[in-house]
C-alpha positions in Angstrom: 0.0 0.0 0.0 2.8 2.5 0.9 4.5 1.7 -2.4 1.3 2.8 -4.2 1.1 5.9 -1.9 4.3 7.6 -2.8 3.4 9.0 -6.3 0.1 10.3 -5.0 1.9 11.7 -1.9 4.3 13.6 -4.1 1.6 15.0 -6.3 -0.6 15.9 -3.3 2.4 17.6 -1.6 3.5 19.6 -4.6 0.0 20.6 -6.0 -1.2 21.2 -2.4 1.8 23.5 -1.8 1.2 25.3 -5.1 -2.5 25.8 -4.4 -1.8 26.8 -0.8 0.8 29.4 -1.9 -1.7 30.9 -4.3 -4.4 31.2 -1.6 -1.8 32.6 0.9 -0.9 35.3 -1.7 -4.5 36.1 -2.3 -5.2 36.5 1.4 -2.1 38.6 2.0 -2.8 40.9 -0.9 -6.3 41.6 0.5 -5.1 42.1 4.0 -2.4 44.6 3.0 -5.0 46.4 0.8 -7.2 46.7 4.0 -9.9 44.7 2.3 -10.4 41.9 4.9 -14.2 42.1 4.3 -13.6 40.6 0.8 -11.8 37.4 2.2 -15.1 35.3 2.1 -15.2 35.9 -1.6 -11.7 34.4 -2.0 -12.7 31.4 0.1 -15.9 31.0 -2.0 -13.8 30.8 -5.2 -11.4 28.3 -3.5 -14.4 26.2 -2.4 -15.8 26.2 -6.0 -12.4 25.1 -7.3 -12.3 22.2 -4.8 -15.9 21.2 -5.7 -15.0 21.2 -9.4 -12.0 19.0 -8.9 -13.9 16.5 -6.8 -16.8 16.4 -9.3 -14.3 15.9 -12.1 -12.8 12.9 -10.2 -16.3 11.5 -9.7 -17.1 11.8 -13.4 -13.8 10.0 -14.3 -14.5 7.2 -11.8 -18.2 6.5 -12.5 -18.0 7.1 -16.3 -15.3 4.5 -16.5 -17.2 2.0 -14.4 -20.1 2.1 -16.9 -17.9 1.1 -19.8 -17.1 -2.4 -21.1 -13.7 -3.7 -20.1 -12.0 -2.9 -23.4 -13.4 0.6 -23.4 -12.3 1.1 -19.8 -8.7 0.2 -20.8 -8.8 2.7 -23.7 -10.4 5.4 -21.5 -7.9 4.9 -18.7 -5.0 4.8 -21.1 -6.0 8.0 -22.8 -6.4 9.9 -19.5 -3.1 8.6 -18.3 -1.4 10.1 -21.4 -3.3 13.4 -20.9 -2.3 13.4 -17.2 1.4 13.0 -18.2 1.0 16.0 -20.5 -0.6 18.1 -17.7 2.1 17.1 -15.2 4.9 17.8 -17.6 3.5 21.2 -18.4 3.0 21.9 -14.7 6.5 21.0 -13.8 8.0 23.4 -16.5 5.4 26.1 -15.7 6.2 26.2 -12.0 10.0 26.2 -12.7 9.6 29.1 -15.0 6.9 31.1 -13.1 7.7 30.5 -9.4 9.8 33.6 -9.1 7.1 35.9 -10.5 4.0 34.1 -9.1 3.3 36.4 -6.2 3.5 39.5 -8.4 1.2 38.1 -11.1 -1.4 37.1 -8.5 -1.3 40.4 -6.7 -1.8 42.2 -10.0 -4.9 40.1 -10.8 -6.3 40.6 -7.3 -5.9 44.3 -7.4 -7.8 44.4 -10.7 -10.5 42.1 -9.3 -11.0 44.4 -6.3 -11.8 47.3 -8.6 -14.3 45.2 -10.6 -16.5 43.9 -7.8 -17.1 40.8 -5.6 -18.0 38.4 -8.4 -14.7 39.0 -10.2 -12.7 38.3 -7.0 -14.6 34.9 -6.7 -13.7 34.2 -10.3 -10.1 35.2 -9.8 -9.5 32.9 -6.9 -11.5 30.1 -8.6 -9.3 30.2 -11.7 -6.1 30.5 -9.7 -6.8 27.4 -7.6 -9.0 25.5 -10.1 -6.2 24.5 -12.5 -4.2 22.9 -9.6 -7.3 21.0 -8.5 -8.1 19.6 -12.0 -4.5 18.5 -12.5 -4.5 16.8 -9.1 -7.8 15.0 -9.7 -6.6 13.7 -13.1 -3.2 12.5 -11.9 -4.6 10.9 -8.8 -7.2 9.1 -10.8 -4.6 7.6 -13.1 -2.3 6.5 -10.2 -5.4 5.0 -8.5 -6.2 3.1 -11.7 -2.6 1.7 -11.8 -2.8 0.6 -8.2 -6.0 -1.3 -8.6 -7.9 -1.8 -5.3 -5.2 -0.5 -3.1 -6.0 2.4 -0.8 -2.4 3.7 -1.1 -3.0 6.5 -3.6 -5.8 8.1 -1.6 -3.8 7.8 1.7 -0.7 9.2 0.0 -2.6 12.1 -1.5 -4.3 13.0 1.7 -1.0 12.9 3.6 0.6 15.0 1.0 -2.1 17.7 1.0 -2.2 17.7 4.8 1.6 18.4 5.0 1.3 21.0 2.2 -1.4 22.7 4.3 0.8 22.8 7.3 3.7 24.1 5.3 1.6 26.9 3.9 0.3 27.9 7.3 3.9 28.0 8.6 5.0 30.2 5.7 2.1 32.5 6.1 2.7 33.0 9.8 6.5 33.4 9.2 7.2 30.3 11.2 8.9 28.5 8.3 11.3 29.5 5.6 11.6 27.2 2.6 13.6 27.6 -0.6 10.7 27.0 -2.9 12.9 27.1 -6.0 14.9 24.1 -4.8 11.7 22.4 -3.6 10.0 22.6 -6.9 13.1 21.7 -8.8 13.7 18.5 -6.7 10.0 17.4 -6.8 9.8 18.3 -10.5 12.6 15.9 -11.3 11.0 13.1 -9.3 7.6 13.7 -10.9 9.2 13.4 -14.4 10.3 9.9 -13.4 6.9 9.1 -12.0 5.2 10.5 -15.1 7.4 8.3 -17.4 6.0 5.3 -15.6 2.4 6.6 -15.9 3.0 7.1 -19.6 4.1 3.5 -20.0 1.1 2.2 -18.0 -1.2 4.3 -20.1 0.2 3.0 -23.3 -0.2 -0.5 -22.1 -3.9 0.2 -21.3 -4.3 1.5 -24.9 -2.8 -1.7 -26.2 -5.1 -3.8 -24.0 -8.0 -1.7 -25.2 -7.1 -2.4 -28.9 -6.3 1.3 -29.7 -2.6 0.6 -30.2 -0.9 -2.5 -31.6 1.8 -4.7 -30.1 0.3 -5.9 -26.9 2.1 -9.2 -27.3 5.4 -7.7 -28.5 7.3 -7.9 -25.2 10.6 -6.2 -24.8 11.3 -8.4 -21.8 9.4 -10.7 -19.4 11.0 -11.2 -16.0 7.9 -12.7 -14.4 9.6 -16.1 -14.0 12.8 -14.6 -12.6 11.4 -11.9 -10.3 8.8 -12.5 -7.6 6.1 -9.9 -8.3 5.0 -10.0 -4.6 8.4 -9.3 -3.2 8.9 -6.0 -1.5 11.3 -4.6 -4.1 8.9 -5.6 -6.9 6.0 -3.8 -5.3 8.2 -0.8 -4.5 9.4 -0.4 -8.1 6.0 -1.0 -9.6 4.1 1.2 -7.1 6.5 4.2 -7.4 7.7 4.0 -11.0 5.0 1.9 -12.7 7.7 -0.5 -14.0 6.5 -4.1 -14.2 8.3 -7.4 -14.8 6.7 -7.6 -18.2 6.7 -4.7 -20.6 6.1 -4.3 -24.3 8.4 -2.6 -26.7 6.1 0.4 -27.0 6.2 0.9 -23.2 9.9 0.7 -23.0 10.6 3.0 -26.0 8.0 5.6 -24.6 9.5 5.4 -21.1 13.1 5.8 -22.1 12.2 8.4 -24.8 10.1 10.5 -22.4 12.5 10.3 -19.6 15.5 11.1 -21.7 14.0 14.1 -23.5 11.9 15.7 -20.8 14.6 15.2 -18.1 17.3 16.7 -20.3 15.1 19.8 -21.1 14.2 20.2 -17.4 17.9 19.9 -16.2 19.0 22.4 -18.9 16.3 24.8 -17.8 17.4 24.6 -14.2 21.0 25.3 -15.1 19.9 28.2 -17.3 17.9 29.7 -14.4 20.8 29.4 -11.9 23.0 31.3 -14.3 20.8 34.4 -14.3 22.3 37.6 -12.8 21.9 38.0 -9.0 20.0 41.3 -9.4 17.3 39.5 -11.4 16.8 36.9 -8.7 16.7 39.5 -6.0 14.1 41.6 -7.9 11.9 38.6 -8.4 10.6 38.7 -4.9 10.6 36.3 -2.0 7.7 34.2 -3.4 10.1 31.6 -4.7 13.1 32.1 -2.5 11.6 31.9 1.0 7.9 32.6 0.4 7.9 35.1 3.3 6.2 37.7 1.1 2.9 36.0 1.6 2.8 36.7 5.3 0.2 39.1 6.8 -1.2 40.2 10.1 -2.5 37.5 12.4 -6.3 37.2 12.3 -6.7 37.2 8.5 -8.5 34.2 7.3 -11.8 32.7 6.4 -13.7 34.2 9.3 -12.4 37.7 9.0 -14.6 40.6 7.8 -18.2 40.8 6.7 -19.9 37.9 4.9 -19.8 37.7 1.2 -23.5 38.3 0.9 -23.6 41.5 3.1 -25.2 44.6 1.6 -24.4 48.3 2.3 -27.0 50.7 3.6 -29.2 52.3 0.9 -29.3 56.0 0.3 -32.1 56.5 2.8 -30.3 54.6 5.5 -32.5 51.5 5.1 -30.5 48.4 4.6 -31.3 46.3 1.5 -32.5 42.8 1.9 -29.6 40.6 2.9 -28.7 37.4 1.0 -28.0 34.4 3.3 -24.3 34.0 3.9 -24.4 30.3 3.0 -26.2 30.7 -0.3 -23.2 31.4 -2.6 -20.9 28.7 -1.1 -23.7 26.2 -1.2 -24.3 27.0 -4.9 -20.7 26.7 -5.9 -20.6 23.2 -4.4 -24.0 22.1 -5.6 -23.6 23.2 -9.3 -20.5 21.1 -10.1 -22.0 18.1 -8.2 -25.3 18.3 -10.2 -23.4 18.6 -13.5 -21.2 15.7 -12.6 -24.2 13.6 -11.7 -25.8 14.4 -15.0 -22.6 13.5 -17.0 -22.3 10.2 -15.1 -26.0 9.4 -15.7 -25.7 10.2 -19.4 -22.5 8.1 -19.8 -24.1 5.2 -18.1 -27.2 5.2 -20.3 -27.6 2.3 -22.7 -27.8 2.5 -26.5 -31.2 2.6 -28.1 -32.9 -0.8 -28.3 -31.1 -2.3 -25.2 -33.1 -3.6 -22.3 -33.0 -5.8 -19.3 -33.3 -9.5 -20.2 -34.0 -12.3 -17.7 -31.7 -15.3 -17.4 -33.0 -18.5 -15.8 -34.5 -21.9 -16.7 -38.0 -20.4 -16.3 -37.6 -16.9 -17.6 -34.9 -17.2 -20.2 -35.1 -14.2 -22.6 -38.0 -12.5 -20.8 -38.0 -8.8 -21.6 -36.3 -9.3 -24.9 -37.8 -7.4 -27.8 -36.4 -6.9 -31.3 -33.6 -4.4 -31.0 -32.5 -1.9 -33.6 -29.6 -2.8 -35.8 -26.2 -1.7 -34.6 -24.1 -2.1 -31.5 -26.3 -2.9 -28.5 -25.8 -3.3 -24.8 -28.2 -5.8 -23.1 -28.5 -5.9 -19.3 -28.6 -9.6 -18.4 -30.2 -10.3 -15.0 -30.1 -13.7 -13.5 -33.6 -14.3 -11.9 -32.9 -17.9 -11.0 -31.1 -19.6 -8.1 -28.2 -21.0 -10.1 -25.2 -19.4 -11.8 -25.7 -19.5 -15.5 -24.1 -19.0 -18.9 -26.1 -17.0 -21.4 -25.6 -16.7 -25.2 -27.2 -14.5 -27.8 -27.6 -16.9 -30.7 -28.9 -17.4 -34.2 -31.6 -20.1 -33.5 -31.2 -21.6 -37.0 -27.5 -22.3 -36.8 -26.7 -21.9 -33.0 -24.0 -19.4 -34.0 -23.1 -17.1 -31.1 -23.2 -13.3 -31.3 -22.3 -12.6 -27.6 -22.0 -14.4 -24.3 -21.6 -14.1 -20.5 -20.2 -16.9 -18.4 -20.8 -17.4 -14.6 -23.6 -14.9 -14.2 -24.4 -15.3 -10.5 -28.0 -15.4 -9.1 -29.5 -12.0 -8.5 -26.7 -10.2 -10.4 -26.8 -8.1 -13.6 -24.1 -7.8 -16.2 -23.8 -6.1 -19.6 -23.6 -8.1 -22.8 -22.5 -6.1 -25.8 -23.2 -7.4 -29.3 -23.6 -6.1 -32.8 -27.0 -6.7 -34.2 -27.9 -6.9 -37.9 -30.7 -8.3 -40.0 -31.7 -11.8 -39.0 -33.1 -13.9 -36.2 -32.0 -13.8 -32.6 -32.7 -15.7 -29.4 -31.2 -16.2 -25.9 -29.9 -19.5 -24.7 -29.6 -19.9 -20.9 -27.4 -22.7 -19.5 -27.7 -22.9 -15.7 -25.0 -24.8 -13.8 -26.2 -28.3 -13.4 -29.4 -27.5 -15.2 -30.9 -27.9 -18.6 -30.2 -25.5 -21.5 -33.3 -23.3 -22.4 -33.7 -21.3 -25.6 -36.0 -18.3 -25.7 -38.5 -17.4 -28.4 -36.8 -15.9 -31.4 -37.2 -12.3 -32.6 -36.6 -10.9 -36.1 -34.5 -7.8 -36.9 -34.9 -6.2 -40.3 -32.1 -4.4 -42.2 -28.9 -3.1 -40.9 -25.8 -4.5 -42.5 -24.2 -7.8 -41.3 -23.0 -9.2 -38.0 -20.5 -12.1 -37.8 -21.4 -14.7 -35.3 -19.1 -17.5 -34.0 -20.2 -21.0 -34.9 -20.2 -22.9 -31.5 -17.8 -25.7 -30.8 -18.9 -28.7 -28.8 -16.5 -31.0 -27.0 -17.3 -33.7 -29.6 -16.0 -31.4 -32.3 -12.5 -31.5 -30.7 -12.4 -35.2 -30.3 -10.9 -36.0 -33.7 -8.2 -33.2 -33.5 -7.4 -34.4 -29.9 -6.9 -38.0 -31.1 -4.7 -36.9 -34.0 -2.6 -34.7 -31.7 -2.2 -37.4 -29.1 -0.9 -39.7 -31.8 1.6 -37.0 -32.8 2.8 -36.7 -29.1 3.1 -40.5 -28.7 5.3 -40.7 -31.7 7.3 -37.8 -30.5 7.8 -39.4 -27.1 9.0 -42.6 -28.7 11.6 -40.7 -30.7 12.6 -38.8 -27.6 13.1 -42.0 -25.5 15.7 -43.2 -28.1 17.4 -39.7 -28.3 17.8 -39.3 -24.5 19.1 -42.8 -24.2 21.7 -41.9 -26.9 22.6 -38.8 -24.9 23.0 -40.9 -21.8 25.3 -43.3 -23.7 27.4 -40.4 -24.9 28.0 -39.4 -21.3 28.7 -42.9 -20.2 31.3 -43.2 -23.0 32.9 -39.8 -22.2 32.1 -38.3 -25.7 31.1 -34.7 -24.8 31.2 -33.5 -28.5 28.6 -36.1 -29.4 26.6 -35.3 -26.3 26.3 -31.6 -27.3 25.0 -32.6 -30.7 22.6 -35.2 -29.3 21.4 -32.9 -26.5 20.2 -30.3 -29.1 18.5 -32.9 -31.2 16.6 -34.3 -28.2 15.8 -30.9 -26.8 14.3 -29.8 -30.1 12.1 -32.9 -30.2 10.8 -32.2 -26.7 10.2 -28.5 -27.6 8.1 -29.5 -30.6 5.5 -31.2 -28.3 4.6 -27.8 -26.8 0.8 -28.3 -26.7 1.1 -31.2 -24.4 3.0 -29.3 -21.6 -0.2 -28.9 -19.6 -0.7 -32.6 -19.4 2.8 -33.7 -18.7 2.2 -32.7 -15.0 5.4 -33.1 -12.9 7.3 -34.7 -15.7 7.8 -31.3 -17.4 9.6 -29.8 -14.4 11.9 -32.8 -14.2 12.6 -32.9 -18.0 12.7 -29.2 -18.9 12.7 -27.2 -15.6 14.5 -23.9 -15.2 16.2 -22.3 -12.3 13.4 -19.9 -11.4 12.4 -20.4 -7.8 15.3 -22.6 -6.9 17.3 -21.2 -3.9 20.7 -22.4 -5.2 20.0 -21.7 -8.9 22.1 -23.9 -11.3 23.7 -25.7 -8.3 20.3 -26.6 -6.7 19.7 -30.3 -6.3 16.3 -30.0 -7.9 17.7 -28.4 -11.1 17.4 -31.4 -13.5 16.7 -32.3 -17.1 17.7 -30.7 -20.3 18.8 -27.3 -18.9 20.9 -28.9 -16.2 22.8 -30.9 -18.8 23.1 -27.9 -21.0 24.6 -25.9 -18.2 27.2 -28.6 -17.6 28.0 -29.2 -21.3 28.8 -25.6 -21.9 30.4 -24.7 -18.6 33.2 -27.2 -18.5 31.8 -30.0 -16.5 33.1 -33.5 -17.2 31.2 -36.4 -18.7 31.4 -38.2 -15.4 29.8 -35.2 -13.7 26.9 -35.3 -16.2 26.5 -39.0 -16.4 23.9 -39.2 -13.6 21.8 -36.2 -14.8 21.7 -37.7 -18.3 20.7 -41.1 -17.0 18.0 -39.5 -14.9 16.7 -37.5 -17.9 16.4 -40.8 -19.9 14.6 -42.4 -17.0 12.2 -39.5 -16.7 11.4 -39.4 -20.4 10.7 -43.2 -20.4 8.4 -42.6 -17.4 6.6 -39.9 -19.3 6.1 -42.1 -22.3 4.4 -44.7 -20.1 2.3 -42.3 -18.2 1.1 -40.1 -21.1 -1.7 -42.4 -22.4 -3.4 -42.3 -19.1 -3.0 -38.6 -18.4 -6.0 -36.3 -18.8 -5.7 -34.1 -21.9 -8.4 -31.5 -21.8 -9.6 -30.9 -25.4 -10.2 -27.2 -24.5 -6.4 -27.0 -24.1 -5.8 -27.4 -27.8 -7.0 -24.0 -29.0 -5.3 -22.3 -26.0 -1.9 -23.8 -26.8 -1.9 -22.3 -30.3 -1.2 -19.0 -28.6 0.7 -20.1 -25.5 3.5 -22.0 -27.2 4.8 -18.9 -29.0 4.0 -16.6 -26.1 6.5 -18.6 -24.1 8.9 -18.5 -27.0 8.8 -14.7 -27.1 9.3 -14.5 -23.4 12.0 -17.0 -22.9 13.7 -18.1 -26.1 13.8 -14.8 -28.0 15.0 -13.0 -24.9 17.8 -15.5 -24.3 16.5 -16.0 -20.8 16.2 -19.8 -21.2 19.8 -20.1 -22.4 22.1 -22.0 -20.1 25.2 -21.6 -22.3 24.5 -23.4 -25.6 23.3 -20.3 -27.4 20.6 -22.4 -29.1 17.4 -20.8 -28.0 16.6 -19.9 -31.7 16.8 -23.7 -32.4 14.2 -24.2 -29.6 12.1 -21.4 -31.1 12.2 -23.1 -34.4 11.0 -26.3 -32.7 8.2 -24.4 -30.9 7.1 -23.0 -34.3 7.0 -26.5 -35.7 4.8 -27.6 -32.8 2.5 -24.7 -33.4 2.2 -25.6 -37.0 1.4 -29.2 -36.1 -1.3 -28.0 -33.7 -2.9 -25.7 -36.2 -2.9 -28.6 -38.7 -5.2 -30.7 -36.6 -7.4 -27.7 -35.8 -7.5 -26.5 -39.4 -10.9 -28.0 -40.4 -12.6 -26.3 -37.5 -10.9 -23.0 -38.1 -11.6 -23.0 -41.8 -15.3 -23.4 -41.2 -15.3 -20.3 -38.9 -12.7 -17.9 -40.2 -10.8 -19.0 -43.4 -9.3 -15.6 -43.8 -7.7 -15.9 -40.4 -6.0 -19.1 -41.4 -4.6 -17.5 -44.4 -3.2 -14.6 -42.4 -1.7 -17.0 -39.8 -0.1 -19.1 -42.5 1.6 -16.0 -43.9 2.9 -15.0 -40.4 4.3 -18.5 -39.9 6.1 -18.4 -43.2 7.6 -15.0 -42.4 8.8 -16.1 -38.9 10.2 -19.3 -40.4 12.3 -17.4 -42.9 13.7 -15.2 -40.2 14.7 -18.2 -38.0 16.2 -20.0 -41.0 18.5 -17.0 -41.6 20.0 -17.6 -38.2 20.8 -21.2 -39.0 24.0 -21.8 -41.0 26.0 -25.0 -41.6 24.3 -26.9 -38.8 24.8 -24.2 -36.2 22.5 -21.5 -34.8 23.4 -17.9 -34.1 22.9 -17.1 -30.4 20.0 -14.7 -30.0 22.2 -12.1 -28.3 24.5 -12.0 -31.3 21.8 -11.2 -33.8 22.2 -7.7 -35.3 19.6 -5.3 -33.8 17.6 -5.0 -37.0 17.4 -8.8 -37.4 16.4 -9.3 -33.8 13.7 -6.6 -34.0 12.3 -8.2 -37.1 12.1 -11.6 -35.5 10.5 -10.1 -32.4 8.1 -8.2 -34.5 7.1 -11.2 -36.6 6.6 -13.3 -33.5 4.5 -10.6 -31.9 2.4 -10.2 -35.1 1.8 -14.0 -35.3 0.7 -13.9 -31.6 -1.7 -11.1 -32.4 -3.2 -13.0 -35.3 -3.5 -16.2 -33.2 -5.2 -14.5 -30.4 -8.8 -15.0 -31.7 -8.3 -18.8 -32.0 -9.2 -19.7 -28.4 -12.4 -17.7 -28.7 -13.3 -19.2 -32.0 -12.9 -22.7 -30.8 -14.1 -22.3 -27.2 -16.3 -25.1 -26.1 -19.8 -23.7 -25.5 -22.4 -25.5 -23.6 -25.7 -26.2 -25.4 -27.2 -28.7 -22.9 
C-alpha cells in the first residue's frame, strides 16, 4: 500500500503547496489592501475550485465504471497520457513562473477588487481550479494503476495535509523554505513518475485495442522476479515499472525520460546562471515565500460575509442574502453537473433492455432491437449461476455471451445486431439449457457470429494430436538414451549434438505441456524459484545438462543427470496415455506456445550456455504448425481468412529463423544484429496477435 502511496503523496504535496501558496498570496494581498471584508469571496472561489476538482474525479470514476472492459482500458490509457501531458506542463510552468508568481497574482487581485465581488470569486477560482483539476486527473490515473489499493488516496491525503501545514507556517512566518529548490527536486522526481504513468497508459491503450503490439514484449522477467516481493511492489508502485513490458512501453518510457529530463535539467542550469539582481528583484515568493505573510487574524472568518449589503441612500439596509447561499451554490452546481454527466455516460444505447436469465424466464423482456451495436442488461432471476448466449436459433451461431452470471446479479452483454433472427440460450449450472423465443431484426448490415464448438468437435483433433505426441515421445526416448550413452562413453562432443536434437524434439511437443504434469519440471525445468540456482539439487533435465556441457563439467559429472533424464522421459512415455488431456487446451496452446517462445527463447532467458534458443524457437514454431494442422478444419469453417493470415505469419517467422541457421549451427539470439532481432520479435508478436482469436473461435460452449 505504501509503495502505491508515494506517487500520490508527491503530487498531493506539490500541488497542495502550489495551491496553498496561491491562496496565501490572495489573502495577504487583500489584508495589505485593507480589504479583509472581501476574504469570504476568496474562500468561495477556492471552495468552488475544490468542488469542481472532486466532481471531475467522480465523473472519471463512474463514467469508466459504466464502460465495457475494453473501453475502460482505452479510456484509462487516454487519460493517463493526458495526465502525463498536464504534469509535464505543470513542472515546467512552475519552474519558469515560481519567481514571479506572487507579483502576477497580486496584480490580478488588485484588478478584481476594482471590478467587484464576483470578479474576486472568479479570480480565486481560476487561480486554484487549475491545480485542482491537475491533481484530480493525476490521482485518478495513479489509483487506476494501483487497482484496489487504498495507497493512492492515503498518500494524496497525507501530501495535502503536509502541504497545508507548510503553507500555514510560511504564512505565519514560522517557516522558511527555498521553494525554487523544492519545486526543482520534486519536479525531477515527478518526471520519473510520469514516465511510468505514460508506460502504464500506453499498455492500457494496447489492451483496449487502440494501439498495436500488446504481445510484442521487450522483456518478461515474471519467471525470474517474484512480483509479490517488497522490491517488486516498490518499483511497480513508485515508478509503474512491471516485470513484463512491451516494446512500446519501453521506448516511450526511455524516450520521455531522456528528452523531458534533459530539457528540465537544462532549464534549471539556465535559471541558476541568471544575474543576481534578477533573482533578488523577483521577490521572495520563490526564495523563501515570506512575502505571503500578513497580520494575524486574517482568514476565512475575517470581515463581513460575502453576501452582506451596504445601507441604501435613505439609511434603510437592503434585503440581505443568506451567507451560506453562494458557497452552497458553488458546491452544488459542479456536483449536479457531474451527476448528469455520469448518468448520461451510463445510459444504454437505443434498443437495449434488461433480459432475464434462468430456466423459467430465459429471454423474458427481450424485444427486437434496432440494428447496430447494442448493450443488453442480463439479469439472473434464477437460483443458479448461469451462462447465457445471444444466438442465431437456426445455426446456433453465437453473437455474444456471458459466463458465470451469479443469481441476482446483472451484467452487460455487448453485441452487434444486424438483420436476422436472434434468441437467448440460458445454460444454468447443473441445469438444462433453455432457448427463448426468437425475434426478427430487419435491415442493418451484417454481423459475424461464431459457430459454436462442442466437446465432440474437438475429439478428432485431440486424437490426432495425441498420436503425434506419442510418436514424438517414442523418438525422444531413443534420443535421450543416446545422450546418456554419450555421457557414459565420455564423448562430450557427441553429447552436445545429441542434446540439441533431443531438446528440439521435446520442444516440438509444446501443446502437451499442460498434461505432462510433474514430468515437465523434471525434464525441462528452469532455475526460477530454486534457492541455489544452477547448483540446486532440484535443477534437473535438459537445462541442467546444457549448463554442464557448456560450462566445462566433465562427462562423469553429467552421467547421472543424463541417465535421470532418460529415465524421466521413459516414465513420461508410459504415463502419457493415461494422463488427462483436456480438449479445451488445444485452442489455448496455439497462442501459449509462441507466447513462451517470445518471453524465454527470444530474450535468451532460457539459455544455459549453448546459445541455441533460436533452435528451440524453431521447434516451438513446428509444434504450433502441427497443432494448427489438426485444428485447421474447425478454423476453416469459422474464419478461413484468419488461417490465411496466420499461414503467412508463420512463413515469415520461419524465414527469419532460417536466416540464423548456417551449416548446422545456430546464431545465439544475443549475437543477432539489432535489425534482425527486431524483425524476429516483430514477426513473432504479429503472429501472436493473429493467433489471439483462435481460443475464442474454438471455445467449447455448452448447449445442454
